[in-house]
C-alpha positions in Angstrom: -8.0 15.0 9.1 -5.8 12.7 11.3 -2.3 14.1 11.8 0.2 12.0 9.9 2.3 11.1 12.9 -0.8 9.9 14.8 -1.9 7.9 11.8 1.5 6.2 11.5 1.3 5.3 15.2 -2.2 3.9 14.8 -1.1 1.8 11.8 1.8 0.2 13.8 -0.6 -0.5 16.7 -3.2 -1.9 14.4 -0.9 -4.4 12.6 0.7 -5.4 15.8 -2.7 -6.2 17.4 -3.9 -7.8 14.2 -1.0 -10.2 13.8 -2.8 -13.3 15.2 -5.8 -12.8 12.9 -4.0 -11.3 9.8 -4.1 -14.5 7.7 -7.9 -14.6 7.9 -7.7 -12.0 5.1 -5.7 -14.3 2.8 -7.7 -17.4 3.9 -11.1 -15.7 3.5 -12.3 -16.8 6.9 -14.4 -15.1 9.6 -15.1 -11.5 8.7 -13.5 -11.8 5.3 -16.0 -14.3 3.9 -18.0 -12.7 1.1 -20.2 -14.3 -1.5 -19.2 -17.6 -3.0 -18.4 -15.9 -6.3 -16.3 -13.2 -4.6 -14.3 -15.8 -2.6 -13.7 -18.0 -5.7 -12.4 -14.9 -7.5 -10.2 -14.0 -4.6 -8.6 -17.4 -4.5 -8.0 -17.3 -8.3 -6.3 -13.9 -8.0 -4.2 -15.2 -5.0 -3.1 -18.2 -7.1 -2.2 -15.9 -10.0 -0.2 -13.6 -7.7 1.7 -16.6 -6.3 2.6 -17.8 -9.8 3.6 -14.2 -10.8 6.0 -14.0 -7.8 7.4 -17.4 -8.4 8.2 -16.5 -12.0 10.1 -13.3 -11.2 13.8 -13.3 -12.0 14.9 -12.5 -8.4 17.9 -14.2 -6.8 20.9 -13.5 -4.6 20.3 -11.3 -1.6 16.7 -10.4 -1.1 15.0 -8.1 1.4 11.3 -8.2 2.2 9.9 -5.1 3.8 6.6 -5.0 5.8 6.5 -8.8 5.6 3.7 -9.3 8.0 3.1 -12.9 8.8 5.4 -14.0 6.0 2.7 -15.2 3.6 5.0 -14.6 0.6 8.3 -15.2 2.4 8.6 -18.9 1.5 8.6 -18.1 -2.2 11.2 -15.5 -1.7 13.3 -17.7 0.6 13.4 -20.3 -2.1 14.9 -17.8 -4.5 17.8 -16.5 -2.5 19.2 -15.4 0.8 16.2 -13.7 2.4 16.0 -11.0 5.1 12.4 -10.7 6.5 11.7 -7.2 7.9 8.7 -5.8 9.7 8.2 -3.1 12.3 6.1 -5.6 14.5 7.9 -8.3 16.4 4.6 -10.1 16.7 4.4 -10.3 12.9 8.0 -11.5 12.6 7.4 -14.2 15.1 4.6 -15.6 12.9 6.7 -15.3 9.8 9.6 -17.2 11.5 7.2 -20.0 12.5 5.9 -20.2 8.9 9.3 -20.5 7.4 10.6 -22.9 10.0 7.6 -25.1 9.5 8.6 -25.4 5.8 12.2 -26.1 6.5 13.3 -22.7 5.1 15.8 -20.2 6.6 15.9 -16.4 6.6 17.2 -13.6 8.7 14.6 -11.6 10.6 14.9 -7.9 11.4 12.6 -5.5 13.3 12.7 -2.6 10.8 10.6 0.4 9.8 10.1 0.5 6.1 11.2 4.1 6.2 14.6 3.3 7.8 17.6 4.0 5.6 19.1 0.7 4.2 22.4 -0.4 5.7 23.3 -2.5 2.7 22.2 -3.1 -0.9 20.4 -6.1 -2.1 19.7 -7.9 -5.4 15.9 -8.0 -4.9 13.5 -6.0 -2.8 9.8 -7.0 -2.2 6.9 -5.4 -0.5 3.4 -6.9 -0.2 0.5 -4.5 0.3 2.7 -1.8 1.7 2.6 0.9 -1.1 -1.1 1.5 -0.4 0.0 2.6 3.1 2.3 5.2 1.7 0.7 8.6 1.2 0.7 10.2 -2.3 3.0 13.0 -1.2 5.6 10.6 0.3 5.5 8.0 -2.6 8.5 9.6 -4.3 10.4 9.6 -1.0 9.8 5.9 -0.5 10.7 4.9 -4.1 13.9 6.9 -3.7 14.6 4.7 -0.7 13.9 1.6 -2.9 16.5 2.9 -5.4 19.1 3.1 -2.5 18.2 -0.4 -1.4 19.1 -2.0 -4.8 22.4 -2.8 -6.3 22.8 -1.9 -9.9 20.6 -4.4 -11.8 18.6 -5.2 -8.7 14.8 -5.6 -9.0 12.0 -4.2 -6.9 8.8 -6.2 -6.9 5.5 -5.5 -5.1 1.9 -6.6 -4.7 -0.9 -4.3 -3.7 -4.6 -3.8 -3.6 -7.1 -2.8 -6.2 -10.3 -1.1 -5.1 -12.9 -3.8 -4.6 -15.7 -3.9 -2.1 -15.1 -7.6 -1.5 -11.4 -7.3 -0.7 -11.5 -6.4 3.0 -13.6 -7.4 6.0 -17.4 -7.2 5.7 -17.6 -4.6 8.4 -15.0 -2.2 6.9 -16.2 0.9 5.0 -14.2 2.2 2.0 -11.5 4.8 2.8 -12.3 8.5 2.9 -9.5 10.8 1.8 -7.1 7.8 1.8 -7.9 7.0 5.4 -9.9 3.9 6.5 -11.4 2.8 9.8 -10.4 -0.8 10.5 -11.8 -3.1 13.1 -10.3 -6.2 14.8 -12.2 -9.3 15.8 -12.5 -8.0 19.4 -14.1 -4.8 18.2 -11.2 -2.4 18.7 -10.9 0.2 15.9 -7.9 1.9 14.3 -7.5 4.4 11.5 -5.0 3.4 8.8 -3.9 5.0 5.5 -5.1 3.2 2.4 -4.3 4.6 -1.0 -5.6 2.9 -4.2 -2.9 3.7 -6.7 -3.5 3.1 -10.4 -1.0 1.2 -12.5 -0.2 4.3 -14.5 0.5 6.3 -11.4 2.9 3.7 -10.1 4.7 3.3 -13.4 5.2 7.0 -13.6 6.4 7.2 -10.0 8.8 4.3 -10.4 10.2 5.9 -13.6 10.6 9.3 -11.9 12.6 7.5 -9.1 15.2 6.4 -11.6 14.0 2.8 -12.0 13.7 1.3 -15.4 11.5 -1.3 -17.1 8.6 -0.4 -14.8 5.6 -2.6 -15.2 2.4 -2.8 -13.2 -0.2 -5.4 -14.2 -3.5 -6.3 -12.6 -5.2 -9.5 -11.6 -8.8 -10.0 -12.6 -10.2 -8.1 -9.5 -8.1 -7.7 -6.4 -4.4 -7.1 -6.9 -1.7 -4.9 -8.5 1.5 -6.8 -9.4 4.5 -4.5 -10.1 8.2 -4.6 -10.8 11.0 -2.3 -11.9 14.8 -2.5 -12.0 17.7 -0.3 -10.9 19.8 0.5 -14.0 
């Protein structure tokens, strides 16, 4: 088993190096092209996820953790005063370019998802981050979420369901919640990848003191969850 600290370091290195090619996953290009039926299903699920996020009652001050290239940031920036956070400056630079290209504004912070919040917000969003949180640390992270939120604040997240057509065609499924990932140039990294069930997440959100916890699924690929601080 890979030591946790080494795995965390590999994940940071992997996503920093992957920044220029990250959106190939969303766009279903290059190594992420599967069968026509798979890719049609992916795009339908992606559209559903976008409509779900657009419909969430989030406003005011919003923080996005592990924002990556900012694929979901424009929707959040249209809802309130957005702070875009990621541990990778390379990812943040791409997110900034995306928002500026759409005439949207946000603050940008290099920030580890595990860093203690320095302020409270009305809305907190993470996209495809919870699956990088180990099962034994999930309560710790959700306690952090609770501290991020003002009373009445809402936590929302998207994440992955287990599906062979979700990732790159040359990626094998995780073993013991660890997956070997490849970049376009052939470099390999090990990352943590945990496929939580909706029931697991609802229970964990409730145990963390959040209320009205709901986790729904798209047809094949995504988990869509939310909960509120009382």
